[in-house]
C-alpha positions as a Markdown table, in Angstrom:
| # | Residue | x | y | z |
|---|---|---|---|---|
| 1 | Unk | -6.9 | 28.0 | -17.3 |
| 2 | Unk | -7.7 | 26.1 | -14.1 |
| 3 | Unk | -6.0 | 22.6 | -13.8 |
| 4 | Unk | -8.3 | 19.7 | -14.0 |
| 5 | Unk | -7.1 | 17.5 | -10.2 |
| 6 | Unk | -9.0 | 14.8 | -11.3 |
| 7 | Unk | -6.4 | 14.2 | -14.7 |
| 8 | Unk | -3.5 | 14.8 | -12.6 |
| 9 | Unk | -1.4 | 11.9 | -12.0 |
| 10 | Unk | 0.4 | 11.1 | -8.7 |
| 11 | Unk | 3.0 | 8.5 | -9.1 |
| 12 | Unk | 3.4 | 8.2 | -5.0 |
| 13 | Unk | 1.2 | 6.1 | -2.6 |
| 14 | Unk | -0.1 | 8.1 | 0.4 |
| 15 | Unk | -1.3 | 6.6 | 4.0 |
| 16 | Unk | -4.9 | 6.3 | 2.4 |
| 17 | Unk | -3.6 | 3.9 | -0.1 |
| 18 | Unk | -1.3 | 1.7 | 1.9 |
| 19 | Unk | -4.4 | 1.4 | 4.3 |
| 20 | Unk | -6.8 | 0.5 | 1.7 |
| 21 | Unk | -4.2 | -2.3 | 0.4 |
| 22 | Unk | -3.8 | -4.0 | 3.9 |
| 23 | Unk | -7.8 | -3.7 | 4.7 |
| 24 | Unk | -8.1 | -5.2 | 1.2 |
| 25 | Unk | -5.8 | -8.0 | 1.4 |
| 26 | Unk | -6.5 | -8.3 | 5.2 |
| 27 | Unk | -10.6 | -8.6 | 5.1 |
| 28 | Unk | -10.4 | -6.1 | 8.0 |
| 29 | Unk | -8.8 | -3.3 | 10.0 |
| 30 | Unk | -7.6 | -5.8 | 12.9 |
| 31 | Unk | -3.8 | -5.1 | 13.0 |
| 32 | Unk | -3.5 | -2.0 | 11.0 |
| 33 | Unk | -2.3 | 0.3 | 13.6 |
| 34 | Unk | 0.8 | -1.8 | 13.9 |
| 35 | Unk | 1.4 | -2.6 | 10.2 |
| 36 | Unk | 1.0 | 1.4 | 9.4 |
| 37 | Unk | 3.5 | 1.8 | 12.3 |
| 38 | Unk | 6.1 | -0.5 | 10.1 |
| 39 | Unk | 4.9 | 0.7 | 6.8 |
| 40 | Unk | 5.6 | 4.6 | 8.0 |
| 41 | Unk | 9.3 | 3.4 | 8.6 |
| 42 | Unk | 9.6 | 3.7 | 4.7 |
| 43 | Unk | 8.0 | 6.5 | 4.0 |
| 44 | Unk | 9.2 | 9.9 | 3.0 |
| 45 | Unk | 6.5 | 12.3 | 5.3 |
| 46 | Unk | 3.1 | 10.6 | 4.3 |
| 47 | Unk | 4.3 | 9.4 | 0.7 |
| 48 | Unk | 5.5 | 6.0 | -0.4 |
| 49 | Unk | 8.6 | 5.9 | -3.0 |
| 50 | Unk | 10.3 | 3.1 | -2.4 |
| 51 | Unk | 7.8 | 0.5 | -3.2 |
| 52 | Unk | 10.3 | -2.8 | -2.7 |
| 53 | Unk | 10.8 | -1.6 | 0.9 |
| 54 | Unk | 6.9 | -1.2 | 1.0 |
| 55 | Unk | 6.1 | -4.6 | -0.4 |
| 56 | Unk | 8.6 | -6.4 | 1.7 |
| 57 | Unk | 6.7 | -5.3 | 4.6 |
| 58 | Unk | 3.5 | -6.6 | 3.4 |
| 59 | Unk | 5.4 | -9.8 | 2.5 |
| 60 | Unk | 6.8 | -10.2 | 6.2 |
| 61 | Unk | 3.4 | -8.8 | 7.8 |
| 62 | Unk | 1.0 | -10.7 | 5.5 |
| 63 | Unk | 2.1 | -13.4 | 4.2 |
| 64 | Unk | -0.7 | -15.7 | 4.2 |
| 65 | Unk | -3.0 | -13.1 | 2.6 |
| 66 | Unk | -0.2 | -12.5 | 0.2 |
| 67 | Unk | 0.3 | -16.3 | -1.0 |
| 68 | Unk | -3.5 | -16.9 | -1.3 |
| 69 | Unk | -4.0 | -14.5 | -3.6 |
| 70 | Unk | -0.6 | -15.2 | -5.6 |
| 71 | Unk | 0.9 | -12.0 | -5.3 |
| 72 | Unk | 4.6 | -11.8 | -6.9 |
| 73 | Unk | 4.9 | -8.2 | -7.3 |
| 74 | Unk | 4.0 | -5.0 | -5.8 |
| 75 | Unk | 2.1 | -3.8 | -8.9 |
| 76 | Unk | -0.6 | -6.4 | -8.3 |
| 77 | Unk | -1.4 | -4.6 | -4.8 |
| 78 | Unk | -1.7 | -1.3 | -6.1 |
| 79 | Unk | -4.0 | -2.8 | -8.9 |
| 80 | Unk | -6.2 | -4.0 | -5.8 |
| 81 | Unk | -6.9 | -0.4 | -5.3 |
| 82 | Unk | -7.3 | 1.1 | -8.9 |
């Protein structure tokens, strides 16, 4: 009996997820290297468990984009990549 990898739920975000949220918010990859360097400072390895700290980085780095989309909670960012 094998594991169906499609049905496994991973509760934490990866670098790929964070990059995808950035690109969707920003509309481009411009500035992503600098952003990811800051984002990785709150990661454990390549996994983001501290959602509040990551959300603070998004708000600090992309304040206009967050405001324009009226994003108030980290979950709203995650929904963009769901």
